[in-house]
C-alpha positions in Angstrom: 29.9 6.3 61.9 27.6 5.4 59.0 30.4 3.0 57.4 31.2 1.6 60.5 27.2 0.7 61.5 26.9 -0.8 57.8 30.2 -3.0 58.3 28.5 -4.2 61.3 25.5 -4.8 59.5 27.1 -6.8 56.9 29.3 -8.9 59.4 25.9 -9.9 61.2 24.2 -10.6 58.0 26.6 -12.9 57.1 26.5 -14.8 60.3 22.7 -14.8 60.1 22.5 -16.3 56.8 25.0 -18.9 57.9 22.5 -19.9 60.8 25.4 -19.5 62.8 23.5 -16.5 65.3 20.4 -14.6 66.2 20.0 -11.1 66.8 17.3 -8.5 67.0 17.2 -5.3 65.0 18.1 -2.9 68.1 21.1 -5.4 68.6 22.4 -5.3 64.8 22.3 -1.0 65.2 24.3 -1.3 68.9 28.1 -0.2 68.7 30.8 -1.9 70.8 30.9 -0.2 74.5 33.9 1.9 75.1 36.3 0.8 77.6 36.2 2.9 81.2 39.7 3.1 80.8 39.3 5.3 77.6 36.5 7.1 78.9 38.5 8.4 81.6 41.3 9.1 79.5 38.7 11.3 77.2 37.1 12.9 80.3 40.6 13.9 81.4 41.6 15.4 77.8 38.5 16.9 77.9 38.9 18.8 80.7 42.0 20.8 79.2 39.9 21.5 76.1 36.9 22.8 78.3 39.1 25.1 80.4 40.3 26.8 77.0 43.6 24.8 76.1 43.4 23.8 72.4 45.1 21.2 70.7 48.7 21.8 69.8 49.9 19.2 67.4 53.7 19.0 66.1 53.7 20.6 62.7 56.8 19.0 61.2 58.7 15.7 61.4 56.9 12.2 61.6 54.9 12.4 64.6 52.2 14.8 64.0 49.4 13.8 65.6 47.7 15.6 68.8 47.5 12.4 70.9 50.3 10.1 70.5 51.1 6.8 71.8 54.8 5.5 72.8 56.2 3.1 75.0 58.5 5.8 77.3 59.8 3.3 80.2 60.1 0.2 78.2 57.4 -1.8 80.0 55.6 -3.1 77.1 52.8 -0.8 77.4 52.4 2.3 75.6 51.7 5.7 77.4 49.6 8.6 75.9 50.8 12.1 75.4 48.5 14.8 74.4 49.9 18.1 73.2 48.0 21.2 74.4 48.4 25.2 74.1 46.7 26.9 77.0 46.5 30.5 76.1 47.8 32.8 78.9 49.5 30.6 81.1 53.1 31.3 81.7 54.1 28.3 79.7 51.3 27.7 77.4 52.4 24.6 75.6 51.9 21.6 77.4 52.8 17.5 76.5 50.8 15.5 79.2 52.1 12.2 79.6 48.9 9.8 80.6 49.4 6.1 81.8 46.8 3.2 81.9 46.7 2.4 86.0 44.3 -0.1 87.5 41.8 3.2 87.8 42.3 3.9 84.0 44.3 6.7 82.4 45.9 9.1 84.9 48.5 11.9 84.3 52.0 11.0 85.5 54.3 13.7 84.0 54.1 17.2 82.4 56.3 18.8 79.7 55.8 22.6 79.6 57.4 24.9 77.3 57.1 28.9 76.2 56.8 30.0 72.5 53.9 30.0 69.3 53.8 26.1 68.9 55.4 22.8 68.7 57.5 22.5 65.8 58.1 18.4 66.3 58.8 15.7 68.6 61.0 12.5 68.7 61.1 10.0 71.3 64.8 8.2 71.6 66.8 6.1 74.1 70.4 8.3 74.3 71.9 6.1 77.2 70.7 2.9 76.2 69.0 2.2 79.5 65.6 1.3 78.3 63.7 4.6 78.8 63.3 6.8 76.2 63.9 10.5 76.3 61.5 13.0 74.7 63.1 15.8 72.1 60.8 18.5 71.6 61.4 21.4 69.0 59.5 24.4 70.5 58.7 27.2 68.1 59.9 30.6 69.7 59.0 32.8 66.8 58.9 32.6 63.1 62.1 31.3 62.1 63.4 30.9 65.8 63.2 27.2 67.3 64.5 25.9 70.6 65.2 22.0 70.9 64.9 20.9 74.5 65.3 17.0 75.3 63.8 16.0 78.6 64.5 12.9 80.9 61.3 11.2 81.7 62.6 8.3 84.0 60.9 7.7 87.1 58.2 10.2 85.4 60.3 13.0 86.9 60.9 15.5 84.2 64.5 16.7 83.4 65.8 18.5 80.6 69.4 17.5 79.7 69.7 19.2 76.3 68.3 22.9 75.7 69.8 24.9 72.0 68.4 26.7 68.8 68.6 24.7 66.0 67.2 25.2 62.5 66.7 21.4 61.8 67.0 18.4 64.4 67.8 14.8 63.3 67.9 11.2 65.6 70.8 9.4 64.5 73.3 6.8 65.8 76.7 8.0 64.4 78.6 6.0 67.0 77.1 2.8 65.8 76.2 1.5 69.4 73.0 0.6 68.7 71.8 3.6 70.8 70.2 6.9 69.7 71.6 10.4 69.5 70.9 14.0 68.7 71.9 16.1 65.7 71.2 19.8 65.8 71.6 21.8 62.7 72.0 25.5 62.9 72.5 27.9 59.7 72.7 31.5 59.7 70.9 32.9 56.6 72.2 36.4 56.6 75.9 35.1 56.2 75.3 31.5 55.0 77.4 30.0 57.5 76.3 27.3 60.2 77.5 24.2 62.4 76.0 21.0 63.4 76.0 20.1 67.1 76.2 16.4 67.9 74.9 15.4 71.4 75.8 12.1 73.2 74.2 11.0 76.6 76.7 8.8 78.6 75.7 6.1 81.1 76.4 8.5 83.8 74.1 11.1 83.0 76.4 13.3 81.2 75.7 15.1 78.0 79.0 15.2 75.7 78.8 17.2 72.4 81.2 18.2 69.3 80.4 20.5 66.5 81.5 20.5 62.8 80.9 23.0 60.3 78.1 23.3 57.5 79.7 24.4 53.8 79.8 28.1 53.6 77.2 29.4 51.3 74.7 27.2 52.0 71.2 29.3 51.8 68.6 26.8 53.6 68.6 23.3 54.8 66.4 21.3 52.5 66.9 17.5 53.8 68.1 15.6 56.8 68.7 11.9 56.2 70.3 9.0 57.7 72.8 6.5 55.7 75.4 4.0 56.0 78.8 4.7 54.6 81.2 2.2 52.6 82.9 0.3 55.4 79.8 0.3 57.2 79.8 3.5 59.4 76.9 5.4 60.0 76.4 9.2 58.6 73.9 11.8 58.0 73.4 13.6 55.0 72.3 17.5 55.0 71.5 18.7 51.8 71.5 22.6 51.4 70.3 24.9 48.6 73.2 26.5 47.2 73.7 29.2 44.8 69.4 29.9 44.5 68.8 26.8 42.2 71.6 24.3 43.2 72.2 22.0 45.8 75.4 21.1 48.1 75.5 17.9 50.2 77.4 17.7 53.9 78.0 14.4 55.1 78.3 14.2 58.8 80.1 11.2 60.6 81.8 10.5 64.0 85.4 10.0 63.9 88.2 10.2 66.6 85.2 10.6 69.5 83.9 13.8 67.7 81.6 15.0 64.7 83.3 15.4 61.3 82.1 16.9 58.0 83.7 14.4 55.7 83.2 16.2 52.6 84.0 19.8 53.7 87.6 21.3 52.3 88.9 23.4 54.7 90.8 25.2 51.9 87.5 26.7 50.7 85.3 26.1 53.9 82.8 24.0 51.5 82.2 20.8 50.2 83.2 21.2 46.9 82.9 17.6 45.2 79.0 17.4 46.4 78.0 20.9 44.7 75.7 20.7 41.5 73.8 23.2 39.6 70.3 22.1 40.1 68.4 20.0 42.3 68.9 16.4 41.9 68.9 14.9 45.5 71.0 12.0 47.2 69.1 8.1 46.7 70.0 4.9 46.8 70.7 4.5 43.0 71.7 0.8 43.2 69.9 -0.7 46.3 72.4 -1.2 48.1 71.1 0.8 51.2 73.7 3.4 51.0 72.5 7.2 49.9 74.8 8.1 46.8 75.8 11.8 46.1 75.1 12.6 42.6 77.9 14.7 40.3 76.7 16.4 36.9 78.7 15.8 34.1 78.1 17.9 30.9 77.2 15.5 27.9 78.6 16.8 24.5 76.6 19.4 22.9 74.1 18.8 19.9 72.6 21.3 17.6 69.7 21.7 19.8 71.7 24.5 21.9 70.5 22.7 24.9 72.5 21.5 27.9 72.3 17.8 28.9 74.0 16.1 31.9 74.6 12.6 32.8 75.2 11.9 36.8 77.7 10.2 38.6 76.6 8.7 41.8 79.3 8.3 44.7 79.2 6.5 47.7 81.2 8.0 50.5 84.0 6.3 53.0 84.0 7.7 56.6 87.6 9.4 55.8 86.0 11.2 53.2 87.3 9.2 50.1 84.6 8.1 47.6 83.7 5.4 44.9 82.0 5.9 41.9 79.2 3.6 41.9 77.4 4.0 38.5 76.3 6.7 35.8 72.8 7.6 35.0 70.8 10.0 32.7 68.1 11.4 34.5 65.1 12.8 32.6 63.4 14.7 35.6 60.9 16.2 32.9 59.5 12.9 32.3 60.4 11.0 35.4 62.8 8.3 34.7 66.3 7.5 34.3 68.5 5.2 32.7 71.9 3.7 34.2 74.4 3.8 31.4 76.3 1.0 30.4 80.5 1.8 30.8 81.1 1.1 27.2 78.8 4.1 26.6 80.5 6.5 28.8 82.3 9.5 26.8 80.9 8.2 23.5 77.3 9.6 23.8 75.0 12.8 23.1 71.4 13.0 24.0 68.7 15.2 22.0 65.1 15.6 22.7 61.9 15.3 20.2 58.5 16.3 21.5 57.1 16.7 18.0 54.3 14.0 18.3 51.0 14.6 20.3 51.3 12.5 23.4 54.9 11.3 22.7 58.2 12.9 24.3 61.7 11.2 23.0 64.9 11.4 24.4 67.1 10.4 21.4 70.6 8.9 22.4 73.1 9.0 19.3 77.0 8.1 19.0 79.6 10.6 18.6 81.2 11.0 15.6 85.0 11.5 14.9 84.6 15.2 15.6 83.0 15.0 18.5 79.5 15.8 17.0 76.3 14.0 16.6 76.9 11.0 15.2 74.2 8.1 14.4 71.1 7.7 16.4 71.0 4.0 18.2 68.2 4.7 20.6 64.7 6.1 21.5 63.1 6.1 24.7 59.1 7.5 24.5 57.5 8.6 27.3 53.9 8.0 25.9 50.3 9.3 27.0 46.8 9.3 25.7 44.3 6.5 25.1 46.4 4.6 22.6 49.6 4.7 24.7 49.8 0.8 25.0 49.3 0.3 21.3 52.0 2.8 20.4 54.4 1.5 22.9 54.8 -1.8 20.7 54.4 0.2 17.2 57.1 -0.3 14.8 59.8 -2.0 16.5 59.0 -0.6 19.9 59.3 -2.6 23.4 57.5 -1.5 26.6 60.0 -0.6 29.4 57.6 0.2 32.0 53.7 0.6 32.3 51.8 3.0 34.7 48.0 3.8 34.7 48.5 7.0 32.3 51.7 6.8 30.9 53.8 4.1 29.1 57.7 4.0 28.9 58.7 2.6 25.6 62.1 2.1 23.8 63.4 1.4 20.2 66.8 0.4 19.4 68.0 2.4 16.3 71.0 0.8 15.3 72.4 -2.4 17.0 75.6 -3.1 18.8 77.4 -4.0 15.3 76.5 -0.9 14.0 78.0 1.2 17.1 80.1 -1.2 18.8 77.9 -0.2 22.2 76.3 -2.8 23.9 72.6 -2.3 23.5 69.5 -4.8 23.9 65.8 -4.9 25.3 67.5 -6.9 28.1 70.1 -4.2 28.9 67.5 -1.5 28.6 64.7 -3.2 30.7 67.2 -3.9 33.2 68.7 -0.3 33.6 65.4 1.5 33.3 63.9 3.1 36.5 61.2 5.5 37.6 61.9 8.7 39.5 59.3 9.5 42.2 58.3 12.6 43.9 59.1 12.0 47.6 56.1 12.6 49.8 57.6 15.0 52.4 58.7 17.9 50.0 57.0 16.7 46.5 60.8 17.1 45.2 62.4 14.1 43.3 
């Protein structure tokens, strides 16, 4: 409030100094009056709260506010949805929908549910009629959720889907411009599960189909929509596998049903997408398609440490894949380098953290016996007050600069000495940063 008053005073003072207006001191401190409609809305909400209700905002997903605004009926005006928990009621969880009328905001519909809280909510138009359905994940108990999808056409609440789930996503696997629901169910006791795809037809019928999740999946980590090679849509599901690893399942719509295009029926899992540590799918080359990483062990050095490079694959809807690029990912220092094709099979990597405020990855050419030969490149992660100066010291050049960190490189042997393409231009073009994702804090 204090900041708001100060901003009003500043604006008014500027006008006074320009000679455009005259205001009294009392007028300077006056705040804009709230609209009658807003006051009526606040009065209705306060009535719920004063009767013992509490706000019950969704705890996950992108819509987490206790009061949300969405245009549900497609008339260009957004309705207000307020989320409450009314203790002691038969159905304590309530989503009250208010609409702006001539007399102010009035309640026009109410969605009620059982459970301890609301996991998440999503808005989607499943039959492309311009009216959005409301998908609600109800928390029934610890680890037990129920997904309900409600039609609110004509402001009559009608539940059209009701199923248990571990995670759910809104998608368009049929590529018709509409929206569908994809619900995932995982049993942590026997490490099996399935995905179920729900379509709402134009005549109001729900059509569903299922596909298996890879056996051995321990927990669902990330659900993301993407395009596939050829233009089809898909949903990528990344699951914890074997403790510290990951496995990716790719779900698409083919032949009028949901399919897991990476699942090998012989072993009931997506063997091609398993990796032993948590390297997540990403659009590595900026073409709008999420790529799946496959770790490849680099030749060993004398450090007794294993290093990997990552092959990044994009998939077709029929399950085939194409190698898009290969990278070395330094997760400890949050950077990656796309490796030129000529380097593949001819290099090894080592690490040197001997200098204070300086962490170094050294790239070396393999000798004739497959061991570490000549060093040809060093990439530095520099911290400390003189990091910028050290980034250009003794033949180094800066690749990327941030507020607290400078990334620099030094070419130790040129292309003529190694027969490998290496230059400042190649390194700057191929160097990239790894950023933690806000949803999970993981890279």
